[in-house]
C-alpha positions in Angstrom: 81.1 -67.0 42.1 78.0 -64.9 42.0 76.1 -66.4 44.8 72.3 -65.9 45.0 69.3 -67.1 46.8 66.2 -68.7 45.5 63.6 -66.0 44.4 66.0 -63.2 44.4 66.4 -60.6 42.1 70.0 -61.8 41.4 69.0 -65.4 40.8 66.5 -64.0 38.2 69.2 -61.9 36.4 71.4 -65.2 36.2 68.5 -67.3 34.6 68.1 -64.4 32.3 71.8 -64.2 31.3 71.7 -68.1 30.9 68.8 -67.8 28.7 70.0 -65.1 26.6 73.2 -66.6 25.7 72.0 -69.7 24.6 69.2 -68.3 22.8 71.7 -66.3 20.9 73.7 -69.2 20.0 70.5 -71.0 19.0 69.3 -68.0 16.8 72.8 -67.7 15.1 73.0 -71.4 14.4 69.6 -71.6 12.9 70.2 -69.0 10.6 73.6 -70.5 9.5 72.4 -74.3 8.9 69.3 -72.9 6.9 71.6 -70.6 5.0 72.3 -70.8 1.2 75.3 -73.3 0.0 76.0 -70.5 -2.3 76.8 -68.3 0.7 79.1 -71.1 2.2 76.7 -72.4 4.5 75.1 -76.1 4.9 71.6 -75.2 3.3 69.6 -77.8 5.4 65.9 -77.7 5.0 63.8 -76.6 8.3 63.0 -80.4 8.5 66.5 -81.6 8.3 67.9 -79.3 10.9 64.8 -80.1 13.2 65.8 -83.8 13.1 69.2 -83.1 14.0 69.1 -80.2 16.7 66.1 -81.9 18.5 68.3 -85.0 18.7 71.2 -82.6 20.3 68.6 -80.6 22.4 66.8 -83.8 24.1 70.1 -85.6 24.5 71.6 -82.5 26.7 68.2 -82.1 28.5 67.6 -85.9 29.2 71.0 -86.5 29.9 71.5 -84.0 32.5 68.2 -84.9 34.4 68.9 -88.3 34.4 72.7 -88.1 35.4 71.8 -85.8 38.2 68.6 -87.8 39.1 66.3 -84.7 39.1 63.5 -86.8 38.6 63.0 -87.6 42.4 60.1 -85.5 43.6 58.9 -85.2 47.1 54.8 -84.9 46.6 52.6 -82.9 48.6 49.8 -84.9 47.8 50.6 -88.5 47.0 48.4 -91.1 45.8 48.3 -94.9 45.7 48.6 -96.6 42.2 48.6 -100.4 42.2 49.4 -100.4 45.5 52.5 -98.0 45.2 52.8 -94.4 46.5 53.0 -92.0 43.4 53.3 -88.2 43.5 49.9 -86.9 42.2 51.9 -84.1 40.4 52.9 -86.8 37.7 49.2 -86.8 36.4 49.4 -83.0 35.4 53.4 -82.8 34.9 53.4 -85.4 32.1 50.8 -83.7 30.1 52.9 -80.7 30.1 55.5 -82.6 28.7 53.4 -83.8 26.0 52.8 -80.2 25.4 56.5 -79.4 25.3 56.8 -82.1 22.5 54.3 -80.2 20.5 56.1 -76.5 21.2 59.1 -77.8 20.1 58.8 -78.9 16.5 55.8 -76.5 15.7 58.4 -73.7 16.2 60.8 -74.8 13.5 57.9 -76.3 11.1 56.9 -72.7 10.7 60.1 -72.2 8.6 59.2 -75.2 6.5 56.1 -73.7 4.8 56.2 -72.1 1.6 54.8 -69.0 3.0 56.1 -65.7 4.7 56.0 -66.6 8.4 57.2 -63.4 9.7 53.8 -62.5 11.1 53.0 -66.1 12.2 56.3 -65.7 14.3 55.3 -62.4 15.9 52.0 -64.1 16.9 53.8 -67.0 18.6 56.0 -64.9 20.7 53.1 -62.3 21.4 50.7 -65.1 22.3 53.0 -66.5 25.1 52.9 -62.9 26.8 48.9 -62.7 26.4 48.6 -66.4 27.7 50.7 -65.4 30.9 48.4 -62.6 31.6 45.2 -64.8 31.0 46.4 -67.7 33.3 47.1 -65.2 36.2 43.5 -63.8 35.7 42.0 -67.1 35.7 44.1 -68.6 38.7 43.2 -65.5 40.7 39.6 -66.3 39.9 40.2 -69.9 40.8 41.6 -68.8 44.2 45.0 -70.5 43.2 46.9 -67.3 43.0 46.9 -65.1 46.0 49.2 -62.3 44.5 48.0 -59.4 42.7 49.1 -58.4 39.3 51.0 -55.0 39.7 49.8 -52.1 37.3 53.6 -51.8 36.3 53.3 -55.5 34.9 49.9 -54.6 33.0 51.8 -51.6 31.3 54.7 -53.8 30.4 52.3 -56.2 28.7 51.1 -53.5 26.7 54.5 -52.2 25.8 55.7 -56.0 24.9 52.7 -56.7 22.8 53.4 -53.4 21.2 57.2 -54.5 20.7 56.1 -57.8 18.8 52.8 -56.0 16.9 54.9 -53.4 15.4 56.4 -55.9 13.1 52.8 -56.4 11.7 52.6 -52.5 10.9 55.5 -53.1 8.4 54.4 -56.1 6.7 53.9 -55.6 2.9 51.2 -57.4 0.7 51.1 -61.1 1.1 52.2 -60.9 4.4 49.2 -62.5 5.9 49.1 -65.2 3.4 49.5 -68.0 6.4 45.7 -67.4 7.2 44.9 -69.0 3.9 47.4 -72.0 4.6 45.7 -74.8 6.4 48.9 -76.2 7.7 50.1 -73.1 8.8 47.0 -72.4 10.8 47.2 -76.0 12.4 51.0 -75.6 13.4 50.2 -72.0 14.7 47.0 -73.3 16.4 48.9 -76.3 18.0 51.8 -74.0 19.4 49.3 -71.7 21.2 47.3 -74.3 22.3 50.2 -76.4 23.8 51.8 -73.5 25.3 48.6 -72.2 26.9 48.0 -75.6 28.8 51.7 -75.7 29.7 51.8 -72.3 31.2 48.8 -72.9 33.1 50.2 -76.3 34.6 53.5 -74.8 35.6 51.7 -72.0 37.4 49.3 -74.6 39.0 52.1 -76.4 40.4 53.8 -73.3 41.7 50.5 -71.8 43.3 49.6 -75.2 44.8 52.5 -76.2 46.5 51.5 -74.5 50.1 53.3 -72.2 52.4 56.6 -73.7 53.4 56.5 -76.4 50.8 59.7 -76.7 48.7 59.2 -75.7 45.0 61.2 -78.3 43.3 61.5 -77.1 39.6 64.4 -79.3 38.8 62.0 -82.2 39.4 59.1 -80.7 37.4 61.7 -80.0 34.4 63.0 -83.7 34.7 59.6 -85.2 34.7 58.5 -82.9 31.9 61.8 -83.5 29.7 61.3 -87.3 30.2 57.6 -87.2 28.9 58.5 -85.0 26.2 61.3 -87.0 24.7 59.1 -90.2 25.1 56.5 -88.4 23.1 58.8 -87.0 20.4 60.4 -90.5 20.2 57.1 -92.1 19.3 56.0 -89.2 16.9 59.2 -89.4 15.1 58.8 -93.2 14.7 55.2 -92.8 13.5 56.4 -90.3 10.9 59.1 -92.3 9.8 57.0 -95.4 9.2 53.9 -93.3 8.0 54.3 -94.3 4.4 54.2 -98.0 5.3 51.6 -97.8 8.1 49.2 -95.2 6.8 50.4 -94.7 3.0 51.3 -91.1 3.9 53.4 -89.2 1.4 54.5 -85.6 1.1 57.7 -83.1 0.9 57.9 -82.8 4.6 57.9 -86.8 5.3 60.4 -87.4 2.6 62.6 -84.9 4.0 62.4 -86.0 7.4 63.0 -89.9 6.3 65.9 -88.4 4.2 67.4 -86.8 6.9 67.5 -90.0 9.0 68.5 -92.5 6.0 70.8 -90.2 4.3 72.3 -88.0 6.7 73.8 -84.8 5.1 77.7 -84.2 5.7 77.2 -81.6 8.4 74.7 -83.7 10.5 77.0 -83.9 13.3 77.4 -80.2 13.8 73.7 -79.9 13.6 73.4 -82.0 16.6 76.0 -80.2 18.3 74.4 -76.8 17.4 71.1 -78.3 18.7 72.7 -78.7 22.2 72.3 -75.0 22.6 68.5 -75.2 22.5 68.9 -77.8 25.2 70.4 -75.4 27.4 67.5 -72.8 26.6 65.1 -75.3 27.7 66.5 -75.3 31.3 66.7 -71.6 31.6 63.0 -71.2 29.9 61.3 -73.4 32.3 63.3 -72.0 35.4 62.0 -68.4 34.4 58.3 -69.3 33.7 58.3 -71.2 37.1 60.2 -68.5 39.0 59.4 -68.5 42.7 57.2 -65.8 44.1 56.5 -64.1 40.8 53.0 -64.0 38.6 52.5 -65.7 35.5 52.5 -62.1 33.8 56.0 -61.1 35.0 57.7 -64.5 34.4 56.2 -64.8 31.0 57.2 -61.1 30.0 60.9 -61.9 31.5 61.0 -64.8 29.2 59.8 -63.4 26.0 61.4 -60.2 26.2 64.7 -61.8 26.8 64.2 -63.9 23.8 63.2 -60.9 21.9 66.6 -59.0 22.8 68.4 -62.2 22.1 66.8 -62.7 18.6 67.9 -59.1 17.6 71.4 -59.9 19.1 71.6 -62.9 17.0 70.4 -61.1 13.7 73.4 -58.6 14.5 76.0 -61.2 14.8 74.7 -63.2 11.8 75.0 -59.9 9.9 78.5 -59.1 11.2 79.9 -62.6 10.7 78.0 -64.2 7.9 76.9 -61.2 6.1 73.2 -62.0 6.8 70.4 -59.1 6.7 70.9 -56.1 9.0 68.0 -55.8 11.7 65.0 -53.9 10.1 63.7 -50.7 11.4 61.0 -52.2 12.9 63.2 -54.5 14.7 64.9 -51.3 16.3 61.6 -49.9 17.1 60.6 -53.1 18.8 63.9 -53.0 20.8 63.1 -49.7 22.0 59.4 -50.7 23.3 61.2 -53.9 24.7 63.6 -51.9 26.9 60.6 -49.6 28.0 58.6 -52.8 29.1 61.8 -53.8 31.0 61.8 -50.6 32.9 58.4 -51.2 33.9 58.9 -54.7 35.2 62.4 -53.3 36.9 59.7 -51.1 39.0 57.5 -54.0 39.5 60.5 -56.3 40.5 61.4 -54.0 43.3 57.9 -53.9 44.9 57.5 -57.9 44.4 61.0 -58.6 46.3 59.9 -56.1 49.0 56.5 -57.8 49.6 57.9 -61.4 49.4 60.6 -60.3 52.1 58.1 -58.8 54.3 56.0 -62.1 54.0 59.4 -64.2 54.7 59.0 -66.0 51.4 62.4 -65.4 50.2 65.6 -65.3 52.4 68.0 -62.1 52.5 70.6 -62.0 49.9 73.9 -63.5 51.3 76.6 -61.1 52.3 80.1 -61.6 52.4 82.2 -62.0 55.4 84.4 -58.9 56.2 87.4 -60.7 55.5 86.4 -61.7 52.2 85.4 -58.3 51.5 88.7 -57.0 52.5 90.3 -59.3 50.2 
């Protein structure tokens, strides 16, 4: 087994590979379940798939953190609540979980709108890169982050934004009609706001642990997932009961209720497909919070990996199910992505040297001589 130490480049590559694998599976299954019945696919609506896949994803994430008891957190600043000692970190990790509960459905809900969402999806991806750079700038000014953002990371940001923005240059007439849709703007705005708060909180936690204090990302993930699952459950109940409670109606509400009351034949498989998204959530959080790296670097690694995975999923869906071949703009984006990765590689070498000089990460373990001979 490939053994790595916390904060090492090897550990970073492992997380990227895991994220890439589960993201490709997620990308292919979304295309499959939303595909036309005329092509032998389930033909689910975005809302129907959202219901089933969210159940699968949250079940995996919540099941792991509860079974392995990751929710146990050693606080650096415990506080007294009703006479009991409680980690102060809960007071900002729980809001991060609420933001996660906003991010999960808004990503899929963009597919439910009767508009072209390609530009909106590009903005969703690009916004995370820009947000990450903004978080670094803010936390450096606040004195929370004592690391500088290398020039290679800034150049990588420019190429990454170019990679997601090149799609905009190929948009034909009507490509920006989402700007005239109030529901689309609300969904997109909610996604960007929630991710902004979440990335800030992740890096606040990482940058305020103090020297020598353990960075327990598993505990952070566990508390965040418990909060996210609770929020999603309450929101789902309110949406399901909204016709009775508030007299609310609409196509989205009816599709949501129908998915629960009259499950489609393939609902079990949609839940299984959603489990891959649960796998994505682990690697995504651990990449965003990777030890010793800036938010700029971590956000870039996260989004660039997802962009490469998205193109890979499109290729697989084309080869297996006859879907659309990646467009010319996707290939141009891929080239820009690899250029950005090249600059990140330079940055990573410098950062590792810096962290080792400061004794913030341990040396990479070497195999014993006997093991090497074998």
